[in-house]
N, C-alpha and C positions, 0 to 999 in steps of 0.2 A: 560396437560391443566387444569386450575382451573375451577371447575363447578360453575355455577350461583346458589346462594341460592334463596329461595323463595322471600326473602325480596328484593334482588337485582333485581329480575325479575319484581316484582311489581313496584319498582321505575323506571325501564326502561320503562315500559308500561305507567306510569303516565307522565313521561317527554315527551315521544313520542306523547301522546294524547294531552298534553297541547299546543304543537306546532300548533295544528289545531283548538284550541278554539278561538273564536272571542275576540279580544283585546278591552278593554274599550276605547271608543272614547275620545280623548283629545280635550280640547277646541281649537278652531281655530279662527284666526282673520277673521272677516267679514267686508267688505267695506260698511260703512253707506252712503258714497258718491261715486257714480260710475264714477265721473269725466266728466259726460256728461250733466246731468240735475239734477233738485231737485224734481223730481216726487215722491220720497219717503219721502219728507219733506213737511211741511205746515207752513204757515206764520200767525203770529198775530202781528199787529202793533197798538199801542195806537191811538185812534180815528177812527179805522177801524175795520170792521168785520173780523172774522177768515177766512183766505184764500185769503184776498185781499193783493196782493204784491204791495202796493202803490209805484209808481215811480220806479218800478223795483229795489227796494231796494236790494233784493237778486237776483243775477244773476250768470250764469256760463259762464266763458270764459277761454280758454286755460287750461282746467282741474282744474280750481280753482273756489271756491265759492267766489264771490266778493260782498262786501257790499258797496253800493255807494248812493250818495244823489244828483246827478246832475239834477234830475227832481223835486227836493223839493222846492226850494225857501227857505223861513225861515224854520228852523227845526221843530218848533212848538211842541216840546215835543213828537214827534212821535217815541217813543222808540219801537223797534221791536225785534222779535225773530223768528228764523227759527227752527222748531221742527222736530226731526226725528219721523217717523210715529207710532212707538210703544214704550211703556215704558220699562225700565229695572230696575233691583234691585241689582244684584251682577255682576260686570263687570270691565273690564280694558279698558279704552278708551284712544286712542292716536290720535294726530293730529298735524299739524303745522300751525302757524299763523304768519302774519307780518302786521305791521301798514304801511299804505301808505297815501299820500296826506295830505290835510289840514282839520281841524275840520270844519264841516258844520256851516254856518251862523245861529246863534240863538241857537246852542246847548250849554248846560251848560258847564262852564269852567272845571268842574271836569271830563268831558268825553273826554278831550284831551288825545289822545293816551291811550285810556281806552276801553276795551271790555271784553269779557269773554264767558264762557260756563255755562249755567244754567243746573242743574241736580236735580233729585228728584222733578221736577217741576209738578205743577198741570197741568191737561189737559187743553190746551188753549181754548178748546170748552166750558169750565166752566167759562171763563173770560168774564165779561161784556165788551162792546165796549170801555168804558172809564176807564177800569182798566189799570194802567200804567205798572206794572211789574207782572210777574207771581210769586206766592208763590213758592219759590224754594231756592236752595243753589247755589251760584255762584263761579265758579273757575275763578277768576278775572285775566285778563291780563293787564299789564301796560307797557308802553314803556318809556324809558328815555327821558328827555326833553332837553338834551344837555347842562345842567347847572352844570354838575359834582356832582349833588346831588343824593344820592342813591334813587332809585325808584324800589323796588322789584316787581316781577311779580309772578304769581301762588298763589295769595292771596285768602282768603275766604271772601265773602260778603254774607249777609243773608237777602234778601228781604222777610219779613214776616216769618222768621224762626230764630232759635237759634241752637247753637251747644255746645258740651262740649269740651273745650280746656284747656289743662294743668290741667286736673282733675276737672274742675268746669264749670258750665253752664255760658257761656260768653255772656254778654249783648251787646257787641260791634257789630255794623253793619258790619264792616270790620276788619279783623285781617291780618296783614302783614306776609308773608312768610320770609324765610331767603335767598331767591334767590339773585343773583347779578342783576345789572341793565343792560338791553339790549337796546342799542341805535339804531337809524336809521331804515332802512326797512329790516333788516335781518330776515330770517325765524327762528322761535323759535319752538322747539319741546316740546309739553306739553302732559303729561300723567296724567290720573285720575284713581285711583283704588277705587272703591266703593263696600263696603260689607254690603249692606242693610242698616239697621239702627245702624250698629256698626262702624267699623273703616273706615275712608276715608283718602287717601293719595294723595298728590299733588307732581308731579315730573316735573322738568323743565330741558331740555337738559341732561337727565340721572341722575340728582341729586334730591334726595328726599328733598323737601323744606318745607313740612308742613304735620302734621297729626292732626286729631281731630276725634270726635266720636259723636254718639247719635244725629243726625240731627232731628229737630222737629219743628212743626209749633209754631210760637210765634213772638212777636216783631212787629216793625213798618215798615216804608218805603213803603210798598204796599198800594195803595189807590184805593178806589171805587170798592172793591172786593165784591163778594157775601158772606155775613156773614155765610151762611151754609157751605162754603168751608173752611174758616179759623177757624179751630178747634184748638185753642191754647193748646199746650201740647201733641198733637198727634204726635207720632213718625213717621218719614218718612222712609219707607222701600223701596219704589220704586218711579219711576216717569219718566217724559219725559226728554230728553236731547235736549238743544236748543242753537244755536249760537246767540250771542247778537249783536244788532244794536242800538247804542245810540249817533250817530252823528260823529263818527270818522271812516273814510274809513279803511277797514281791509280786508285781504284775508285769506282764510282757504283752506287747501288741505290735502290729505292723511288721511282722517278721517276713522278710523277703530276701531272695538270693539271686544273684546273677552268676551263672555258670561261665567261668572264663576259660574252661578247657577247650572250647571250640572257637575261641576268638582268633 
């Protein structure tokens, strides 16, 4: 029988001991929406104070967050957002959405089959009552209009912000992705990978449709904000995540997030 050398014995001890050492925790998916209520979320709607869910705009039914306007009358520019309770910086977000119903009376034409997720958003508690949009970056969702014209989804819009796209600071408010057009009321899976103030990736139904970087405060579109908050040129490293309401009924479900900051 061959004898163990000292080196072999040391290696055997190290391998045996390593089996009992604690393994590094891997990032796990956490549910931002529990399928029952929106107690972990809070509302800010234009013309209303933070926390006022005017007309039950945001409601939960059948395990779905539904955005509806049946108690509105005229839309009256009551753009709203439903914010998750804590901000994030490095993460992978995934959810499903579908457009339903008709555009609310009085809503702008551009909001037809149009919604999205705001991220790197300012804290809504810093928004005056009459501020219309949060300073944020938008992962924009668009639905086809049934006219055979391409209408990509998973686009980028920038209320009060700018991004670097294709190697340069882009001044456009919205930049289209390369996704295909999704018609009707089908569920669409959307994923967003955010790495602080560096790379941002948009994914639709498993396809990467857009990448850009260096989100920062700047530009127009946001109105009646607190000037102390809008510090043009400041890089956006983190912020709140919010579901958008702008006149088109829409459903959201299976909202989950993997925190990558500890990876």
